[in-house]
Backbone bond lengths (Angstrom), bond angles and torsions (degrees), N, CA, C in turn:
res aa  C-N    CA-C-N  psi(-1)  N-CA   C-N-CA  omega(-1)  CA-C   N-CA-C  phi
1 M - - - 1.458 - - 1.526 109.25 -
2 T 1.323 116.92 132.88 1.454 121.59 178.74 1.514 109.98 -127.24
3 L 1.329 115.12 153.03 1.457 120.16 -179.35 1.522 111.30 -66.37
4 F 1.333 116.42 -39.22 1.457 121.89 179.76 1.526 108.84 -118.95
5 S 1.329 116.74 139.09 1.463 121.05 178.51 1.524 109.32 -137.02
6 I 1.318 115.94 136.91 1.456 121.13 179.79 1.523 110.18 -64.87
7 G 1.330 115.65 131.05 1.451 120.47 175.94 1.512 115.18 79.39
8 E 1.328 118.07 -1.42 1.457 121.34 179.90 1.526 109.54 -115.53
9 T 1.335 116.14 130.18 1.456 121.44 -175.66 1.525 111.01 -101.05
10 N 1.330 114.87 127.20 1.460 121.48 171.99 1.528 106.39 -103.94
11 Q 1.334 115.84 84.68 1.458 121.03 -171.37 1.524 113.86 -58.84
12 P 1.352 119.74 -44.11 1.468 118.86 178.90 1.527 112.94 -59.23
13 M 1.340 117.26 -44.93 1.465 120.13 179.93 1.525 111.20 -70.23
14 F 1.316 116.72 -33.48 1.469 121.01 176.38 1.523 110.67 -59.81
15 L 1.326 116.41 -51.18 1.463 120.87 -179.44 1.523 111.56 -67.82
16 L 1.332 117.46 -40.74 1.462 120.91 -179.77 1.521 111.19 -62.21
17 T 1.333 117.07 -40.89 1.464 121.18 179.00 1.518 111.33 -63.47
18 L 1.326 116.56 -42.71 1.465 120.28 178.93 1.522 111.41 -65.54
19 I 1.336 117.18 -42.98 1.466 120.77 -178.52 1.528 110.83 -66.18
20 L 1.339 116.65 -46.80 1.464 119.87 178.40 1.528 111.27 -62.77
21 G 1.337 115.68 -40.43 1.466 119.33 178.23 1.503 111.81 -62.27
22 L 1.342 117.12 -41.21 1.464 120.86 179.38 1.523 110.95 -65.91
23 V 1.327 117.18 -43.47 1.466 121.01 -179.70 1.526 110.84 -63.23
24 L 1.336 116.59 -45.90 1.465 120.26 -179.20 1.526 111.56 -65.87
25 S 1.327 116.77 -40.02 1.465 119.53 -178.92 1.531 111.42 -68.40
26 L 1.325 116.94 -39.30 1.468 119.52 177.32 1.525 110.92 -67.12
27 A 1.332 117.15 -37.77 1.464 120.15 176.60 1.526 110.35 -63.56
28 C 1.335 116.26 -40.55 1.465 120.97 177.13 1.519 110.44 -62.62
29 A 1.334 117.17 -42.54 1.466 121.39 -179.42 1.528 110.64 -64.18
30 V 1.330 117.64 -41.76 1.471 121.35 179.93 1.530 110.10 -62.99
31 L 1.329 117.27 -44.08 1.467 120.70 179.83 1.527 111.06 -63.23
32 L 1.338 116.69 -42.10 1.463 119.96 179.24 1.524 111.45 -67.68
33 C 1.324 117.12 -36.59 1.468 120.34 177.34 1.525 110.80 -63.95
34 R 1.314 116.35 -38.80 1.462 119.33 176.35 1.513 111.23 -64.71
35 R 1.339 115.82 -41.52 1.460 119.39 179.17 1.516 111.70 -64.55
36 E 1.333 116.45 -35.26 1.465 121.21 -179.97 1.526 112.15 -86.89
37 K 1.347 115.43 4.30 1.471 121.66 178.46 1.536 112.44 60.59
38 V 1.336 115.42 41.51 1.455 121.83 172.79 1.528 107.46 -86.98
39 S 1.312 117.21 135.04 1.467 120.49 -176.60 1.523 111.68 -62.64
40 G 1.335 114.81 151.61 1.460 119.92 -178.63 1.513 112.96 -61.65
41 K 1.334 117.40 -34.31 1.459 121.26 -179.55 1.526 111.18 -65.83
42 V 1.322 115.69 -43.05 1.467 119.90 179.08 1.528 110.11 -65.85
43 T 1.319 115.96 -43.25 1.468 120.82 178.27 1.521 110.89 -58.41
44 L 1.340 116.30 -42.84 1.460 120.56 -179.60 1.524 111.03 -64.00
45 W 1.338 116.88 -44.51 1.466 120.60 178.64 1.539 110.57 -57.01
46 A 1.327 115.15 -49.36 1.464 119.66 -177.52 1.526 111.53 -66.82
47 A 1.334 116.88 -40.10 1.461 121.23 -177.97 1.530 112.13 -66.95
48 V 1.318 116.82 -29.29 1.460 120.62 178.41 1.519 111.14 -83.18
49 L 1.333 116.05 -44.45 1.467 120.13 -175.63 1.529 113.13 -71.90
50 A 1.336 117.41 -36.32 1.467 120.05 -174.37 1.529 112.83 -60.62
51 P 1.334 120.02 -49.97 1.474 118.46 178.72 1.531 112.81 -65.41
52 V 1.349 116.06 -37.30 1.462 119.51 -177.28 1.529 110.72 -67.29
53 L 1.332 116.74 -52.86 1.467 119.46 -179.31 1.527 111.27 -69.24
54 G 1.323 116.89 -33.08 1.459 119.59 176.56 1.521 111.44 -60.65
55 F 1.332 116.69 -44.75 1.457 121.36 178.78 1.533 110.94 -64.95
56 L 1.334 117.08 -45.52 1.459 120.86 -177.52 1.528 111.61 -63.91
57 F 1.322 116.38 -46.56 1.466 118.95 -176.44 1.527 112.19 -74.22
58 S 1.317 118.29 -25.82 1.464 119.00 175.00 1.527 110.30 -62.52
59 H 1.315 116.29 -36.75 1.470 120.97 177.12 1.532 110.74 -74.06
60 V 1.316 116.76 -44.19 1.471 120.80 -179.06 1.527 110.69 -61.71
61 F 1.329 117.45 -43.91 1.467 120.62 179.32 1.522 110.87 -61.50
62 Y 1.319 116.08 -41.54 1.468 119.27 178.34 1.530 110.36 -59.18
63 C 1.317 115.95 -46.83 1.467 120.11 -178.32 1.527 111.63 -65.42
64 L 1.323 117.04 -36.70 1.459 120.09 178.81 1.525 111.42 -69.15
65 V 1.330 116.38 -41.25 1.466 120.22 179.23 1.531 110.66 -65.12
66 Q 1.337 115.72 -37.89 1.467 121.85 179.69 1.534 110.45 -102.98
67 F 1.313 116.68 38.14 1.467 121.81 -170.67 1.527 112.73 -55.05
68 S 1.317 117.55 -50.40 1.475 120.82 -177.45 1.513 111.16 -61.71
69 Y 1.328 115.98 -45.04 1.471 119.57 -179.57 1.517 111.00 -64.54
70 V 1.343 116.71 -44.70 1.466 120.84 -177.36 1.526 110.68 -63.77
71 V 1.336 117.28 -47.49 1.469 120.84 -176.86 1.518 111.58 -68.31
72 N 1.351 117.31 -44.82 1.463 120.90 -174.75 1.527 113.86 -77.80
73 N 1.327 117.68 -30.25 1.457 120.17 -174.81 1.528 113.86 -107.67
74 L 1.324 116.51 -32.33 1.463 119.46 -176.68 1.522 112.45 -108.09
75 G 1.325 116.55 -22.59 1.453 120.17 -178.44 1.515 111.92 92.84
76 P 1.333 117.53 153.52 1.468 121.23 -178.85 1.524 113.45 -57.41
77 E 1.343 117.03 -25.95 1.461 119.66 -178.99 1.530 112.28 -65.19
78 A 1.342 116.81 -14.58 1.462 120.01 178.57 1.522 111.61 -64.63
79 F 1.347 116.63 -24.73 1.457 119.78 177.45 1.526 111.28 -62.05
80 L 1.328 116.87 -26.16 1.462 121.35 -177.95 1.527 112.66 -101.77
81 D 1.319 116.77 2.02 1.459 120.57 -179.97 1.528 109.34 -91.01
82 F 1.319 115.92 80.06 1.462 120.96 -175.94 1.529 112.92 -76.91
83 S 1.327 117.09 -7.82 1.461 120.21 178.55 1.519 111.91 -79.14
84 A 1.340 117.00 -17.62 1.464 120.75 -178.34 1.525 109.88 -74.41
85 N 1.317 114.67 153.67 1.467 120.49 -179.55 1.531 109.87 -84.81
86 R 1.319 114.90 67.71 1.465 121.59 179.07 1.517 108.02 -129.82
87 H 1.315 115.60 96.41 1.457 119.90 -175.74 1.526 110.42 -142.42
88 M 1.329 114.97 152.64 1.462 121.83 178.19 1.523 108.18 -131.11
89 L 1.328 116.43 128.24 1.457 120.77 -173.28 1.519 112.63 -61.37
90 Y 1.327 116.89 -38.85 1.470 118.59 -179.73 1.530 111.12 -65.37
91 G 1.319 117.67 -31.22 1.457 120.44 174.10 1.514 111.11 -65.06
92 G 1.336 116.21 -41.04 1.454 120.39 177.01 1.511 112.24 -63.00
93 M 1.333 116.72 -39.83 1.463 120.44 178.15 1.526 110.69 -64.45
94 F 1.328 115.94 -42.03 1.466 119.72 177.78 1.524 110.78 -61.02
95 G 1.334 117.06 -44.49 1.453 121.03 179.84 1.518 112.25 -62.31
96 A 1.340 116.75 -40.80 1.464 120.44 179.54 1.525 111.50 -65.57
97 V 1.332 116.85 -42.24 1.471 120.37 178.10 1.527 110.42 -65.18
98 L 1.331 116.66 -40.44 1.461 120.88 177.24 1.525 110.48 -61.48
99 A 1.322 117.30 -40.56 1.459 121.39 179.21 1.525 111.13 -62.53
100 I 1.318 116.57 -41.99 1.465 120.32 179.30 1.519 110.41 -67.76
101 F 1.330 116.77 -36.40 1.469 120.25 176.94 1.536 110.10 -63.74
102 I 1.334 116.70 -44.43 1.474 120.62 179.19 1.523 110.21 -62.01
103 A 1.340 116.97 -43.83 1.464 120.81 179.40 1.527 111.10 -61.89
104 S 1.328 116.29 -37.97 1.473 119.20 179.56 1.523 110.98 -69.68
105 R 1.327 117.68 -37.04 1.472 120.67 178.91 1.525 110.95 -68.92
106 L 1.315 116.41 -38.48 1.469 119.79 -178.71 1.519 112.11 -69.52
107 S 1.324 116.72 -26.99 1.469 120.33 -174.06 1.517 114.27 -106.53
108 G 1.334 116.44 -17.59 1.460 119.18 -175.50 1.517 113.06 84.79
109 E 1.335 117.37 2.97 1.467 121.57 177.80 1.528 109.00 -73.52
110 K 1.335 116.68 149.01 1.459 120.47 178.63 1.530 110.21 -65.28
111 F 1.330 115.32 130.58 1.455 121.14 -178.25 1.527 111.01 -60.25
112 G 1.334 117.12 -45.47 1.462 121.03 -178.75 1.518 112.34 -61.70
113 K 1.321 116.74 -40.63 1.467 121.44 -179.82 1.524 110.76 -65.09
114 L 1.330 116.72 -44.01 1.458 121.00 -179.41 1.532 110.96 -69.69
115 L 1.324 116.29 -37.87 1.458 120.28 178.65 1.529 110.72 -64.84
116 D 1.332 116.54 -39.31 1.459 120.65 177.64 1.523 111.51 -62.68
117 A 1.339 116.55 -38.14 1.459 120.48 -178.79 1.525 111.86 -67.07
118 F 1.328 116.64 -30.50 1.460 120.75 -177.68 1.535 112.99 -95.71
119 A 1.337 118.28 -13.15 1.466 120.71 -174.94 1.533 113.60 -59.57
120 P 1.349 119.54 -51.87 1.479 117.92 179.75 1.522 112.24 -59.33
121 A 1.336 116.87 -38.59 1.459 120.60 178.50 1.524 111.10 -63.20
122 G 1.322 116.30 -37.08 1.459 120.45 178.84 1.523 111.84 -63.38
123 F 1.326 116.66 -43.02 1.466 119.21 179.74 1.525 111.23 -72.19
124 L 1.326 117.22 -28.93 1.460 120.14 173.20 1.527 110.31 -63.69
125 F 1.321 116.58 -41.12 1.463 119.89 178.72 1.525 111.41 -69.39
126 I 1.325 117.34 -34.77 1.468 120.22 176.41 1.526 109.95 -61.83
127 A 1.337 116.72 -39.27 1.466 120.10 176.52 1.521 110.61 -59.88
128 A 1.340 116.85 -41.25 1.464 120.96 178.41 1.525 110.96 -65.67
129 I 1.332 116.52 -39.84 1.463 120.80 178.65 1.526 110.61 -61.36
130 R 1.333 116.42 -43.30 1.460 120.03 -179.55 1.523 111.34 -65.78
131 L 1.332 116.58 -39.52 1.454 119.49 177.96 1.531 110.31 -65.66
132 A 1.329 116.22 -41.61 1.468 120.32 177.38 1.521 110.92 -62.15
133 E 1.319 116.50 -32.33 1.465 120.92 177.72 1.526 110.64 -58.57
134 G 1.338 115.88 -36.61 1.453 119.78 177.41 1.512 112.17 -64.89
135 F 1.347 116.95 -39.20 1.458 120.41 177.30 1.531 111.32 -68.81
136 N 1.331 116.53 -16.49 1.463 121.55 177.55 1.525 111.87 -91.65
137 G 1.334 116.09 5.71 1.465 120.67 178.36 1.504 114.25 76.27
138 M 1.341 117.21 20.59 1.461 121.76 -176.13 1.528 109.75 -121.51
139 G 1.343 114.49 179.65 1.460 120.02 174.07 1.515 114.52 80.85
140 Y 1.328 118.07 38.52 1.464 120.17 -179.75 1.526 110.69 -117.59
141 G 1.332 115.06 163.96 1.459 121.12 -179.29 1.517 111.77 -113.75
142 E 1.331 116.02 -145.25 1.471 121.26 -177.63 1.528 111.14 -62.73
143 Y 1.325 115.31 148.95 1.457 120.25 173.10 1.529 109.55 -73.35
144 I 1.324 115.64 146.53 1.464 122.21 179.79 1.522 107.94 -92.13
145 E 1.315 116.16 118.10 1.466 120.91 -172.60 1.522 112.37 -68.64
146 E 1.330 117.56 -39.72 1.463 121.02 -177.35 1.524 110.01 -120.40
147 I 1.312 116.60 137.55 1.462 121.42 178.83 1.523 109.41 -63.32
148 N 1.334 116.20 129.95 1.462 120.92 177.46 1.522 109.81 -144.76
149 A 1.321 116.59 -172.16 1.464 121.49 -174.82 1.524 112.61 -66.05
150 F 1.343 116.72 -19.33 1.466 119.56 -179.16 1.530 112.65 -85.77
151 C 1.305 117.41 -2.86 1.470 120.77 -177.94 1.529 110.90 -80.26
152 R 1.293 115.07 65.76 1.457 123.27 176.90 1.519 107.79 -168.07
153 F 1.331 115.31 157.20 1.451 119.14 178.20 1.533 108.85 -70.93
154 P 1.346 120.93 140.76 1.470 127.29 13.94 1.520 115.28 -94.15
155 F 1.337 117.41 7.96 1.458 119.33 -177.24 1.528 112.49 -82.16
156 A 1.314 116.58 -33.46 1.460 120.19 -174.59 1.525 110.70 -143.55
157 V 1.329 115.07 160.94 1.463 122.25 175.66 1.522 107.89 -126.86
158 Y 1.332 115.88 155.46 1.463 120.94 -173.19 1.520 111.31 -100.21
159 D 1.308 115.09 141.26 1.456 122.16 175.15 1.528 107.54 -107.29
160 N 1.324 116.57 108.26 1.460 120.92 -177.08 1.527 112.60 -67.72
161 M 1.324 116.73 -28.63 1.466 119.34 -178.92 1.529 111.00 -70.20
162 Y 1.331 117.01 -48.72 1.462 121.17 -177.81 1.524 112.73 -93.10
163 E 1.345 116.14 -6.21 1.465 122.47 -179.71 1.528 110.68 54.33
164 M 1.338 115.11 49.94 1.462 121.84 179.08 1.519 109.12 -139.86
165 W 1.331 114.61 159.54 1.461 121.55 174.93 1.524 109.50 -97.92
166 A 1.341 115.79 148.09 1.472 121.71 176.13 1.521 108.13 -133.94
167 W 1.314 115.97 155.20 1.472 120.11 -178.16 1.530 110.24 -64.93
168 A 1.322 115.95 132.68 1.469 122.22 -177.76 1.527 109.59 -86.68
169 L 1.319 116.70 80.87 1.465 120.87 -178.75 1.530 111.52 -63.55
170 F 1.337 117.31 -34.87 1.463 119.49 -177.96 1.525 111.34 -59.90
171 A 1.347 116.83 -34.07 1.470 120.42 178.67 1.530 110.36 -68.48
172 G 1.329 116.64 -41.52 1.460 120.25 177.18 1.513 112.08 -64.81
173 E 1.324 116.56 -40.44 1.462 120.99 178.87 1.528 111.04 -66.08
174 A 1.337 116.39 -39.34 1.466 120.37 177.97 1.524 110.60 -64.42
175 F 1.328 116.34 -44.06 1.461 120.37 179.66 1.527 110.92 -64.15
176 Y 1.334 116.41 -42.13 1.467 120.02 179.98 1.525 111.03 -64.00
177 A 1.336 117.67 -38.66 1.459 120.95 177.13 1.525 110.65 -63.62
178 L 1.331 117.14 -37.08 1.468 120.57 176.79 1.528 110.93 -66.52
179 V 1.327 116.56 -37.19 1.474 120.20 176.56 1.522 110.17 -62.36
180 I 1.335 117.02 -44.26 1.465 120.62 178.45 1.519 110.25 -62.59
181 C 1.337 116.70 -41.32 1.466 121.16 177.19 1.521 110.22 -57.28
182 A 1.342 117.11 -46.09 1.464 121.25 -179.60 1.528 111.61 -64.56
183 V 1.337 116.41 -42.43 1.472 120.44 179.91 1.524 111.02 -62.19
184 T 1.324 116.75 -44.41 1.476 119.90 -178.89 1.525 111.45 -67.46
185 L 1.324 116.99 -29.69 1.469 119.82 176.99 1.525 111.54 -71.22
186 L 1.333 116.22 -28.65 1.462 120.35 -175.54 1.523 113.40 -87.44
187 I 1.333 117.88 -7.49 1.472 120.27 -179.94 1.521 109.73 -64.54
188 R 1.304 116.41 135.29 1.460 121.29 -177.50 1.523 111.86 -66.11
189 K 1.316 115.78 147.34 1.455 121.10 -176.74 1.526 112.38 -68.03
190 K 1.332 117.14 -19.48 1.460 118.26 -176.93 1.531 112.67 -77.68
191 E 1.329 116.45 -7.77 1.461 118.95 175.87 1.523 109.90 -65.71
192 P 1.341 118.36 151.54 1.471 121.30 -179.13 1.522 111.90 -60.28
193 A 1.323 115.67 151.21 1.471 120.75 178.85 1.527 110.17 -58.85
194 G 1.305 115.69 135.46 1.460 121.83 -179.66 1.508 113.89 95.26
195 D 1.338 117.66 -12.98 1.458 120.54 -176.49 1.516 111.71 -66.41
196 R 1.328 117.10 -40.33 1.463 120.95 -178.96 1.532 110.93 -60.10
197 A 1.319 116.21 -44.51 1.462 120.54 -179.31 1.524 111.15 -68.91
198 L 1.333 117.34 -43.45 1.465 120.56 -179.05 1.519 111.73 -62.61
199 L 1.325 116.91 -44.22 1.458 119.84 179.79 1.515 110.40 -64.11
200 G 1.334 117.13 -42.61 1.458 120.38 178.56 1.517 112.17 -61.55
201 L 1.324 116.75 -42.50 1.462 120.40 179.24 1.526 111.24 -66.93
202 G 1.334 116.19 -37.14 1.458 119.70 177.17 1.519 111.58 -63.52
203 M 1.326 116.51 -44.24 1.463 120.61 177.41 1.528 110.71 -62.82
204 Y 1.324 116.05 -41.76 1.457 120.35 -178.26 1.530 110.90 -64.10
205 G 1.331 117.13 -45.85 1.457 121.11 -179.82 1.517 112.28 -59.90
206 C 1.337 116.92 -42.31 1.468 120.55 179.35 1.521 111.23 -62.68
207 G 1.324 116.41 -44.39 1.455 119.77 -178.83 1.514 112.77 -67.41
208 Q 1.331 116.45 -39.97 1.461 119.50 -175.51 1.523 113.12 -68.13
209 I 1.315 118.08 -25.30 1.460 119.76 177.87 1.524 110.05 -58.25
210 I 1.330 116.76 -46.97 1.463 119.79 -178.69 1.522 111.19 -76.91
211 F 1.336 118.01 -39.01 1.468 120.28 179.44 1.533 111.17 -61.69
212 E 1.325 116.47 -44.67 1.462 119.76 -178.79 1.518 111.64 -66.79
213 S 1.317 117.08 -33.69 1.458 120.33 178.73 1.531 111.24 -68.04
214 L 1.329 116.93 -29.77 1.456 121.48 -177.26 1.527 113.30 -82.44
215 R 1.325 117.78 -15.15 1.464 120.64 -176.07 1.526 111.84 -63.92
216 R 1.317 114.65 142.43 1.455 120.51 176.58 1.531 111.82 -126.97
217 D 1.327 117.36 8.21 1.459 120.63 177.54 1.523 108.74 -97.58
218 E 1.307 116.95 -159.08 1.463 120.15 179.48 1.526 110.30 -69.72
219 F 1.317 116.42 129.49 1.455 120.94 176.27 1.520 108.16 -148.71
220 L 1.320 115.68 153.39 1.455 121.15 -178.26 1.522 109.95 -77.24
221 R 1.326 116.10 138.14 1.462 119.18 -179.34 1.519 110.52 -151.19
222 W 1.345 114.49 152.89 1.461 122.85 169.71 1.516 106.19 -113.24
223 G 1.319 116.94 100.45 1.454 119.38 -175.80 1.516 109.54 64.50
224 F 1.353 117.07 -121.13 1.461 120.66 178.30 1.526 111.91 -91.42
225 V 1.338 117.99 -3.06 1.470 122.30 -176.82 1.521 109.77 -89.29
226 R 1.306 116.56 122.07 1.463 121.29 175.32 1.526 108.20 -81.58
227 C 1.319 116.03 121.92 1.466 120.83 -170.76 1.529 112.33 -61.51
228 S 1.330 116.99 -46.41 1.470 119.37 -177.83 1.520 111.37 -66.22
229 E 1.337 117.01 -31.45 1.461 120.38 176.47 1.528 110.06 -67.88
230 L 1.321 116.25 -40.84 1.459 120.96 176.80 1.528 110.35 -64.49
231 F 1.322 117.69 -46.03 1.458 121.33 179.77 1.525 111.66 -63.07
232 S 1.336 116.89 -31.23 1.466 120.14 177.33 1.528 110.68 -64.36
233 G 1.336 115.76 -41.84 1.453 119.64 176.57 1.519 112.07 -64.85
234 V 1.336 116.66 -40.60 1.466 121.00 177.62 1.522 110.30 -64.10
235 L 1.334 116.68 -41.53 1.465 120.81 178.00 1.522 110.89 -59.93
236 L 1.324 116.88 -43.48 1.466 120.27 178.13 1.522 111.52 -61.46
237 L 1.321 116.67 -42.34 1.460 120.32 178.87 1.526 110.64 -62.30
238 I 1.327 117.46 -41.58 1.471 121.46 178.31 1.526 110.44 -61.74
239 V 1.334 116.49 -42.90 1.474 120.42 179.27 1.524 110.30 -61.54
240 L 1.326 116.38 -45.55 1.468 120.22 -179.95 1.527 111.03 -62.46
241 I 1.321 117.39 -42.92 1.466 121.07 179.22 1.523 110.58 -63.63
242 C 1.325 116.94 -41.36 1.474 120.30 178.91 1.519 110.92 -60.85
243 Y 1.325 117.60 -41.94 1.465 120.32 178.38 1.526 110.92 -66.24
244 L 1.336 116.71 -38.05 1.464 119.54 178.62 1.532 111.07 -66.65
245 V 1.332 116.59 -39.68 1.464 120.67 179.63 1.516 111.09 -65.58
246 R 1.324 117.59 -30.77 1.459 121.66 -178.55 1.521 112.17 -69.03
247 C 1.321 117.27 -19.99 1.458 120.08 -179.04 1.529 109.94 -65.09
248 K 1.310 116.54 126.82 1.465 119.94 177.32 1.523 110.16 -67.21
249 N 1.319 115.42 -37.33 1.456 120.26 175.21 1.523 107.57 -87.93
250 K 1.317 117.72 101.17 1.466 121.86 -173.29 1.525 112.85 -71.40
251 K 1.327 116.88 -10.26 1.455 119.62 179.19 1.529 109.71 -71.28
252 M 1.313 115.93 126.11 1.462 120.73 -177.80 1.528 110.40 -69.78
253 N 1.342 117.00 126.28 1.456 118.88 173.59 1.527 109.20 -86.01
254 I 1.325 116.08 170.57 1.456 121.02 -171.29 1.525 111.89 -64.59
255 S 1.347 117.40 -37.31 1.460 119.46 -178.70 1.525 111.38 -67.99
256 N 1.330 117.14 -36.83 1.467 119.93 176.39 1.524 111.67 -64.54
257 I 1.330 115.68 -41.13 1.463 119.97 178.93 1.520 110.65 -62.99
258 I 1.341 115.96 -44.88 1.465 120.33 179.51 1.530 110.45 -61.26
259 C 1.331 115.83 -42.50 1.465 119.93 -178.95 1.527 111.88 -64.50
260 M 1.321 117.51 -40.97 1.460 119.89 179.39 1.526 111.13 -66.70
261 V 1.338 116.35 -40.35 1.470 119.80 177.05 1.523 109.86 -63.69
262 L 1.331 116.33 -44.93 1.463 120.59 178.57 1.522 111.55 -60.03
263 F 1.325 116.19 -40.09 1.459 120.18 -179.79 1.525 110.82 -58.85
264 F 1.331 117.27 -50.11 1.466 120.28 -178.72 1.531 111.27 -66.70
265 V 1.340 116.92 -35.25 1.463 119.94 177.16 1.529 110.14 -64.31
266 M 1.343 116.53 -42.86 1.470 120.42 -179.58 1.531 111.31 -67.33
267 V 1.327 117.38 -35.64 1.466 120.40 176.31 1.526 109.80 -62.40
268 A 1.338 115.89 -45.97 1.468 120.13 178.48 1.529 110.90 -63.77
269 F 1.321 115.90 -38.36 1.468 120.78 179.58 1.526 110.57 -63.92
270 C 1.324 116.97 -42.99 1.468 120.97 178.23 1.531 110.86 -62.30
271 L 1.332 116.14 -38.55 1.461 120.09 177.85 1.524 110.75 -63.57
272 L 1.328 116.86 -43.05 1.466 120.49 178.12 1.524 110.89 -64.39
273 L 1.331 116.80 -36.77 1.459 120.27 -178.70 1.523 111.48 -66.74
274 E 1.343 117.13 -28.91 1.463 119.88 175.71 1.527 110.08 -59.25
275 F 1.337 116.95 -40.71 1.463 121.20 178.15 1.528 110.88 -78.21
276 A 1.346 115.96 -31.18 1.468 119.33 -178.07 1.521 112.04 -65.55
277 T 1.342 117.29 -26.75 1.469 119.81 178.04 1.525 111.01 -63.27
278 E 1.332 116.51 -21.83 1.466 121.48 178.31 1.527 111.63 -102.51
279 G 1.344 116.09 6.74 1.459 120.47 178.37 1.511 113.70 71.89
280 R 1.344 117.33 27.71 1.464 120.59 -174.07 1.529 113.01 -100.63
281 I 1.333 118.29 3.79 1.466 121.59 177.86 1.531 107.84 -114.97
282 P 1.331 118.39 105.33 1.475 121.25 -173.72 1.525 114.09 -55.13
283 F 1.350 118.28 -45.45 1.457 119.55 -174.84 1.529 113.18 -77.60
284 L 1.350 117.40 0.03 1.466 120.91 174.66 1.528 111.83 -114.01
285 Q 1.319 116.17 17.64 1.451 119.47 -177.70 1.526 113.19 -73.15
286 F 1.358 116.99 -7.59 1.465 119.28 173.05 1.529 110.30 -69.00
287 L 1.331 117.08 -16.69 1.462 121.11 172.32 1.526 106.62 -83.53
288 E 1.301 116.56 96.49 1.457 121.87 -166.78 1.522 113.86 -77.86
289 T 1.316 118.01 -25.49 1.471 120.56 -177.00 1.529 110.15 -126.88
290 P 1.343 117.57 155.38 1.472 119.90 174.96 1.526 112.42 -57.25
291 A 1.340 116.67 -33.62 1.468 119.76 179.90 1.521 110.84 -60.13
292 Q 1.326 117.59 -39.38 1.462 120.51 178.27 1.523 111.06 -66.55
293 C 1.325 116.50 -37.05 1.466 120.72 177.39 1.534 110.47 -63.39
294 Y 1.335 115.76 -43.15 1.461 119.30 -178.87 1.525 111.87 -69.80
295 M 1.320 116.81 -31.52 1.468 119.34 174.78 1.525 110.17 -64.75
296 C 1.324 116.99 -40.74 1.466 120.74 177.11 1.526 110.84 -65.87
297 M 1.341 116.21 -38.13 1.455 120.01 178.35 1.525 110.85 -65.30
298 A 1.322 116.50 -40.78 1.469 120.15 176.69 1.523 110.14 -61.54
299 G 1.344 116.52 -40.10 1.460 119.76 176.94 1.519 111.70 -63.01
300 A 1.338 117.22 -39.73 1.460 121.17 177.79 1.522 110.80 -63.36
301 C 1.338 116.71 -38.88 1.467 120.68 178.45 1.525 111.13 -65.29
302 V 1.343 116.36 -36.94 1.471 120.26 176.26 1.522 110.28 -63.78
303 V 1.334 116.72 -41.44 1.468 120.64 177.95 1.531 110.27 -61.33
304 M 1.341 117.24 -42.07 1.468 120.49 178.88 1.520 111.17 -64.10
305 L 1.334 116.83 -37.75 1.465 119.82 177.37 1.523 110.83 -65.89
306 I 1.323 116.48 -38.46 1.472 120.22 176.43 1.522 110.03 -62.35
307 C 1.330 117.22 -38.93 1.468 120.95 177.02 1.528 110.62 -60.25
308 V 1.333 116.11 -42.38 1.465 120.22 177.62 1.517 110.30 -61.38
309 L 1.332 117.18 -44.71 1.471 121.38 -177.34 1.529 111.71 -65.99
310 V 1.335 116.14 -38.72 1.472 119.31 -179.18 1.521 110.61 -68.32
311 I 1.331 117.58 -46.69 1.463 120.25 179.77 1.524 110.25 -66.72
312 R 1.326 117.79 -35.29 1.472 121.05 174.57 1.522 110.52 -61.00
313 R 1.313 116.65 -45.08 1.469 120.01 179.31 1.523 111.06 -62.69
314 N 1.335 116.41 -44.36 1.462 119.42 179.15 1.525 111.19 -62.56
315 S 1.330 116.35 -40.64 1.462 120.75 178.19 1.526 111.34 -62.20
316 Y 1.329 115.72 -43.58 1.460 120.35 -177.89 1.518 110.78 -67.68
317 Q 1.333 117.56 -40.42 1.458 121.63 -178.56 1.531 110.68 -64.41
318 Q 1.349 116.44 -36.38 1.456 118.87 -178.85 1.518 112.34 -75.26
319 E 1.358 116.75 -16.67 1.458 118.99 178.80 1.521 111.08 -86.23
320 Q 1.355 116.60 -11.75 1.460 118.96 -179.64 1.528 111.14 -74.14
């Protein structure tokens, strides 16, 4: 008997995890808003709108990404069927950010300040979502061919149908989201408004590129392109552009130029590695196993994160 099983849904634990995660994340957001001296009215607006718009847009994004399938097989009315289990995490993130933007416009509070107050809470809720994914029988990677010490939770989950263990990606994603939550909480208050959220999003985008590539369960895709992996790259680009725009001196320095070039090179490299796992890139055939390809992809993601940190540092130094 295992707590999590591939393809088997534990609906009570799934819902309980989501509810507890939402309650804890909202409590975290309220405490941070008090620390940042955000008014109670603004906090209430954001705390109410963020879950509502996050839920709505997670469904809308899913339907838009799967537009042909939804329209041709389910009908246009599926866009309004919010009770169905059709959601995309990046849509939820967009909805939550939009909610915070609306709350800031309605109150006159700085958007960056309010976003920073809610950022750690958002990543805490993402951790809960990933854990709930495990109770839904999802979020796993490659099957483990031979029984070893890692064939147990939190490293692996069991598939009762095939009687095999598979890597528990949802556990890794949940842990990584908690790490981002901790990092954003530890950022000093003297950093510019919005920095906590931007850094957290940059870290999240880098991690999700490799996590999404490792998934072997149901995931959204356009042909061979994994949608969440693509959105992770777009998110990273947005973070980098935001840091560049924050620079008072708009002239690009040499380190920023190098970082932007490296970022695009690493994105292209990750794309090639997706094909290299199938042995379809001749000049990368020295990577003999998929594991070696994924190790290189993880290294590329680390390089992209370093690019984010360097441009963030340059942006912050120019604001002093």
